[in-house]
C-alpha positions as CSV (number, residue, x, y, z in Angstrom):
1,M,0.0,0.0,0.0
2,L,2.9,2.4,0.7
3,A,4.2,1.8,-2.8
4,D,0.8,2.7,-4.2
5,L,0.6,5.8,-1.9
6,T,4.0,7.1,-3.1
7,G,4.0,5.7,-6.7
8,G,2.8,8.8,-8.4
9,D,-0.5,7.4,-9.7
10,E,-3.2,9.6,-8.0
11,S,-6.0,7.1,-8.2
12,R,-3.9,4.3,-6.7
13,A,-2.5,6.7,-4.1
14,E,-6.0,7.7,-3.1
15,A,-7.2,4.1,-2.8
16,A,-4.1,3.3,-0.7
17,A,-4.7,6.3,1.6
18,L,-8.1,5.1,2.3
19,K,-6.9,1.5,3.0
20,L,-4.1,2.7,5.2
21,A,-6.5,4.9,7.2
22,Q,-8.6,1.9,7.8
23,L,-5.7,0.2,9.4
24,G,-5.6,2.9,12.0
25,E,-2.8,3.0,14.5
26,S,-0.9,0.1,12.9
27,A,-0.2,2.4,9.9
28,L,1.1,5.3,12.0
29,P,4.9,4.3,12.1
30,A,5.1,4.1,8.3
31,L,3.2,7.3,7.8
32,K,5.4,9.1,10.3
33,D,8.4,7.9,8.3
34,L,6.8,9.4,5.2
35,L,6.5,12.7,6.9
36,A,10.3,12.9,7.1
37,S,10.7,12.1,3.3
38,S,12.7,14.4,1.1
39,K,9.9,14.3,-1.4
40,A,7.0,16.8,-0.8
41,D,4.5,14.5,-2.6
42,H,5.3,11.7,-0.1
43,R,4.9,14.1,2.9
44,W,1.6,15.4,1.4
45,W,0.2,11.9,1.1
46,A,1.3,11.1,4.6
47,V,-0.6,14.2,6.0
48,R,-3.6,13.3,3.8
49,T,-3.7,9.8,5.1
50,L,-3.1,10.7,8.7
51,A,-6.1,13.1,8.5
52,Q,-8.4,10.2,7.8
53,I,-7.3,8.2,10.8
54,P,-9.6,9.0,13.8
55,G,-7.5,10.0,16.8
56,S,-4.4,10.9,14.8
57,D,-1.8,12.8,16.7
58,A,-2.7,16.4,15.7
59,S,0.7,17.6,16.7
60,L,2.0,15.9,13.5
61,F,-0.1,18.4,11.6
62,S,1.2,21.3,13.5
63,A,4.7,20.3,12.6
64,A,3.7,20.0,8.9
65,L,2.5,23.6,9.0
66,S,6.2,24.5,8.9
67,D,7.0,22.3,5.9
68,S,8.9,23.8,2.9
69,S,6.1,22.8,0.5
70,V,3.0,25.0,0.5
71,E,0.9,22.0,-0.6
72,V,2.0,20.1,2.6
73,R,1.2,23.1,4.7
74,Q,-2.2,23.4,3.1
75,A,-2.9,19.7,3.8
76,A,-1.9,20.2,7.4
77,A,-4.2,23.2,7.9
78,L,-7.0,21.2,6.3
79,A,-6.3,18.3,8.6
80,L,-6.3,20.6,11.7
81,A,-9.8,21.8,10.7
82,E,-10.9,18.2,11.0
83,H,-8.8,17.5,14.1
84,P,-8.8,20.8,16.0
85,L,-5.9,21.2,18.4
86,E,-5.6,24.2,20.6
87,E,-1.9,23.8,20.8
88,A,-1.7,24.3,17.1
89,A,-3.1,27.8,17.3
90,P,0.3,29.7,17.3
91,F,1.3,27.7,14.1
92,L,-2.0,28.4,12.5
93,V,-1.9,32.1,13.4
94,R,1.6,32.3,11.8
95,A,0.2,30.6,8.7
96,L,-2.4,33.4,8.3
97,S,0.5,35.6,7.1
98,D,1.7,33.1,4.5
99,A,2.1,34.4,1.0
100,D,-0.3,31.6,-0.1
101,D,-3.8,32.9,0.5
102,L,-5.4,29.5,0.3
103,L,-3.2,28.4,3.3
104,G,-4.4,31.5,5.1
105,S,-8.0,30.6,4.5
106,L,-7.5,26.9,5.5
107,S,-5.7,28.0,8.6
108,A,-8.6,30.4,9.5
109,N,-11.0,27.5,9.1
110,A,-8.9,25.4,11.5
111,L,-8.8,28.2,14.0
112,I,-12.6,28.6,13.8
113,A,-12.9,24.9,14.5
114,I,-10.7,25.3,17.6
115,G,-13.1,28.0,18.8
116,K,-13.3,30.2,21.9
117,P,-10.2,29.0,23.7
118,I,-8.0,30.8,21.2
119,I,-9.7,34.2,21.4
120,P,-7.0,35.7,23.6
121,I,-4.3,34.6,21.1
122,L,-6.3,36.2,18.2
123,L,-6.9,39.4,20.0
124,G,-3.2,39.7,20.8
125,A,-2.1,38.9,17.3
126,F,-4.6,41.2,15.6
127,E,-2.5,44.4,15.8
128,C,0.8,42.7,15.2
129,E,-0.1,40.9,12.0
130,S,-0.1,42.0,8.3
131,S,-3.3,43.5,6.8
132,S,-4.2,40.2,5.1
133,A,-3.7,38.3,8.4
134,R,-5.9,40.8,10.2
135,I,-8.7,40.2,7.7
136,H,-8.4,36.4,8.3
137,I,-8.4,37.1,12.1
138,M,-11.5,39.2,11.8
139,R,-13.2,36.4,9.8
140,I,-12.2,33.9,12.5
141,L,-13.5,36.2,15.3
142,A,-16.8,36.6,13.3
143,G,-17.0,32.9,12.9
144,I,-16.4,32.1,16.5
145,G,-18.7,34.8,17.8
146,D,-17.2,35.7,21.2
147,Y,-18.1,38.8,23.1
148,R,-14.5,39.5,23.9
149,A,-13.9,40.5,20.3
150,I,-16.5,43.3,20.3
151,P,-14.0,46.1,20.9
152,I,-11.8,45.1,18.0
153,M,-14.9,44.6,15.8
154,M,-16.2,48.0,16.7
155,N,-12.8,49.6,15.8
156,A,-12.8,47.7,12.5
157,M,-16.1,49.3,11.6
158,E,-14.2,52.6,11.2
159,S,-11.4,50.9,9.1
160,D,-10.7,51.9,5.6
161,S,-10.5,48.2,4.7
162,A,-13.8,47.0,3.2
163,M,-12.9,43.4,4.1
164,L,-12.2,44.2,7.8
165,H,-15.4,46.2,7.9
166,Y,-17.4,43.4,6.3
167,W,-16.1,40.7,8.7
168,A,-16.5,43.0,11.7
169,N,-20.1,43.6,10.6
170,K,-20.7,39.9,10.2
171,G,-19.3,39.2,13.7
172,L,-21.4,41.9,15.3
173,E,-24.5,40.6,13.5
174,R,-23.7,37.1,14.9
175,L,-23.5,38.5,18.4
176,G,-26.8,40.3,17.9
177,L,-25.3,43.7,17.8
178,D,-26.1,44.5,14.2
179,M,-27.2,48.1,14.3
180,V,-26.1,51.4,12.9
181,Y,-23.2,52.8,14.8
182,I,-22.8,56.6,15.0
183,K,-19.8,58.1,16.6
184,P,-20.8,61.1,18.7
185,E,-18.9,64.2,17.8
């Protein structure tokens, strides 16, 4: 099955990934070895297969978020959306600033899946991150819907960024605070 997984034939690799995932824990040593492969395609298939195994060690996905291959990083973020791990939050927040916007979106989805425990990390990161990462963070805050994000959302309503404004508005709507805001002069 490992030969099929790494052989380069996509349909055979997909079938092998599903069979290996059914083996569960007994497939873990071989898949962990593949994570250390010099070939990005092998690492990608390892992450893809591990994501299908219930109870997989999500810390493996956190490590894969630092992979040199953007495709492996994307697969890891997608896996963390399925296997949310609070300890992965700092890695996922860092990935929000990646040059690959798909990785940023997948990381945002994983952070939404983790939920309320990461609100303090997001609030602390908001001002430090790039403008694209701030947009992702605002989308995450809107998706989680926690009252601790209201001050940042209110400030974003005055932003020149249409995307920040949009996601702040969505978050405030979710919290039941969707009204017209007028700043007293």
